[in-house]
N, C-alpha and C positions, 0 to 999 in steps of 0.2 A: 396323531400318531404321539404318541407318549416317550419312545425312545429311539435311538438311530446310531449307529455304528458306523464311523467314519475312517480312513486313513488321509495318512498327510503326511510330507516330510518330517514335519517333527510335530507337538503334542499339541504345541497354540495351533499348528494349522488346522490339523484333523477337527480340532473342538472348535473351531472358527467354524468349519464347512458343516458342523452338527449345529449348531444355532442356527446359521442361516435356514437350514432346510425344516428348522422346528421352530422358528419364526419367534425365536425369544430371545433374554439375555442371559448371560453368563450368573446372573444372580437369583437364577429362576431352574438351573440345572443342578444336576450331580454328576463329576464327572468321573469316569473308570479308566486305568489306561491298562488297555489289556497287552499291548506292547512299545515296546522302547524301539526307537528307530535306530539303527545301524547305519553305519557309512559303508561299509564292506570291504573286501581284501582288498587291497595298496591303492583303495580311491579309485578303481575300475567299476564300479557297481555290484560287484560279481559278488553273491551273499548279503546286498544291500537290505535292510529292512525297513518299510515305514510305518511310522508310528502307526497305531490302534488304537482306539478310545471308543467309549460307549457311552454316550450323555443321553441322561435320563430327565425327562420334568419333574421338578418337587413336586410332591403329591402336600396339596394347600392343607393348611387345618382347618377345620371343620368350624362351623359358626355355631358359636355359642347355644342358639333355639335347635340346632340339628342335635349337639351334641345331649340338649334337654329331654327331646325327642326319644333319642335310643333310651335314656338312663329309665325314662317313664315308662316307655316298651318292654325294660329288661323289669322293672318290680313287677310281683304279684297284682293281678286285677280283683278288683272287689266281685263279689257273684252280685249278677246285676238281675234284678225283678225280672220274669216274664212280663212284666204290663207292654200291650202293643205302644208299639211306637209309630206317629206318625212320621208320614213319610215327605221329604224334603226335594222339590224339584233341583236345588242344586247338589246335591251327595247322587242324584244318579247322573246329571251331566259328567261327575267329576269323576266316578267310576266306569263310564262310558273312556272318557277321555286315557284313565286307565288303561283300561283292557284295549284302546288302539292302539296305544304306545306300546304296550306287551308284543300287538300281532305284526305292530312293525319292523321290532326288534326280533322276533321270530321270522320274516319272510327274508329280511335281511341278513339272517345266518344262512337261511336256505340257497340265496341265489348269490351268496360271496363268491363263491367254488366256480360256479357259472361264468360270472361276469369275469374272473379272472381266464378260464377260458376260452371265451369270446374275445378279450383283448391279446389273446398272443394269437388266437388265428387272425384278427385283423390286422397284428402287426407283420406276419408272416406273411400276408397277402400284400402288403406296404412294400415289402422288402423283396421281392420278384420282381420290382422296377427300379428297385434300387443299383448301383452300378458299384461291385466290387472294388476296393481299393488293390486286394490282391487277388487277382482270378484263379480260380481250384487251379490245383498242379495232377496233373496225369502223369501219375511215376510210369507208367506204361511207354509213355511217347519219351520220356527222355533215355539216355544213354548211360553206362558205364561209366564214374567217375576216372576209376583207375589208380592209379598211383599220383597222390596230391599233399602238399604239405600243410594246406589247411585240414585235412581230413585229419593227416596222422596228428597235427597239431590235437584235434579236439579227441580223440582216441585215448589222445597224453594226458589230458584234461579228466576223460572219466577214470582214465586209471588213478591217476593221482587221487582221483575221489574218492578211490574204491566202491564205483555205484555198477550196478547190475545193468547194465545199458548196451544193446547192439546200435549200431549204426553202419549205414547206406550212404554213398556217394553217389549221387547221379548230375548229368548235364545235359543243358538242351544247346550247349555248341557256343554257349554265348556265359550265361549263368551259372552258379551251382549254388546245389541243392545238398543240404547233408540233413537227413533222418535218423532219428534214434529212438527206438522201440524198446522196451524193457520194466520189469516190475520197479527201477528208483526213477523211472521218467519225471514220476515227482517232483523229485530232488532238484534235477537238473532243470525244472521246468522255475521251478520257485517259486513266491509270493506274487500273483499278478505278474508272471512270466518275467521276472526283473530279471534273472538267473539267466534265462534262456537268455535273454536281449544281450547281455553282459557277453556272454560267451560267444554270440553270431560276432558280435563290435571286436572279440579281440582273433578271432577267426577270420574275419574279413582283413584284417590288420595284417595278417599272415600271408593271405593268400596277395594282396598287393603290397607288400612290400617291397617287390622290385620295381614300380613305376610302372611305366608303361600306362596301356587302355587298363580303365577302373573294370573291376570285375564282380558284379554284383552274387554276395553271399546271403543264402536262406539256411538257415537252420533251424530244424522243428521237432519238435519231440511229441506222439501219440495224434497230431494234428492240431496241435493246441492254436496256432495261429488262427487256422479257419475260423476254431470255438470259438477262439475270444475276439474276431473281429465279426461273428454272429452277432454275441453278448454286447459289444459295445453298439452295434448296430440298434440293437431292441434298446440299450439303454437311452440311445440317443430319439429314440422316436417316443417315448414315452416322456422325456424330458421336456421334448417339443409341447408335447399337451400340455402340460403343466405350464411351462410358460403360457400357450395361447389360453389357456384358462384362466390365469391367476391373473395376466398381465405383465408381471413381473420377470427381472431376469434371474440366470437361477446359474452359477458358476458350477461347474463339473468338479470331479478331483482333480490332480494332479497327474498327468499322463505324459509320456514317450511321444514325440514327433511320429511317431507312424500310428500310435491309438489316437491320438489329434485329428491326423489326417482322415481317419475311419469317421469320426463325429461331423467334421466338416462335410465331406463329400457325402455323406447320408442326408445331411438336412439341405443339404445345398438347393434341391428344386421345391422342397417347403417352403409354401410362399405364405406360411403365419409368423417365420422365426426368420430371425441372422444370427450369424454365430462369428466368434473371433476369438483371439487367445490371446493371454495376458499375461504378465510376469516372467520370470528367467525361470529357464531349465536349475535344476530338476522341479521347481516346483510351479512352471507352467501349463497351466490350462485355459479350456474352453470354456468360453462365457454363450449361454446361449439369450436373447435378446428378442422382444417383441419386433415383426418388421414394419 
């Protein structure tokens, strides 16, 4: 791997994550800042952006001998006589190795997509035995929410943001579910679900402001939360394989408590690795280590 792109709460954090993945020092790379971080609206996290960087390994300067070979190859060659040349075993061996290397490269190019498909299939099979953090929601089994301060608050936010998104409020008699759908769903979700999480947090505060029994509020858009959980589960398994093969610990990007819980739950039955969280929110992250 010659380059990677990483998110972080600040540029330094994102760069450090990239350096750890590439296994190099800061002097060996070039850093391109793709997005500067922002704190979000009134410190609530609404609209907050993480730093986003691209880190690439520096291309080493060519050795003088290699440069000399290229210059020599570029010069016009003198016309050689047609005098028969003696065959040398060393040249034959060199040509054979060169042809074998070329053949290996061609085979690698051909099987790479197949290997990827096989890995995805393997991950999907493993995920069948994973206990999901958020059970699948059957909307048809839920009742209409009706008049609700939380739902009205959500609709007011959408109106204030001037977004074309429809809302649907449901309940199972205990928890409240609010679903959104429309062409501006991507805006309401935000980068890595940051905006959606902030809206869910604020909506939950409105619903539970009167005290009494706590009501769990789930705000979702375009089934994002189920898709995100699936992505995190696959990420966890890929990183577990990497840690098991390399025998080195690996730190994931900073995540919110729910996303960290998904990683921990996915790998809790994996006999090869253990997981832990370190750091302080919002920079708290999961570390996967050899068991």
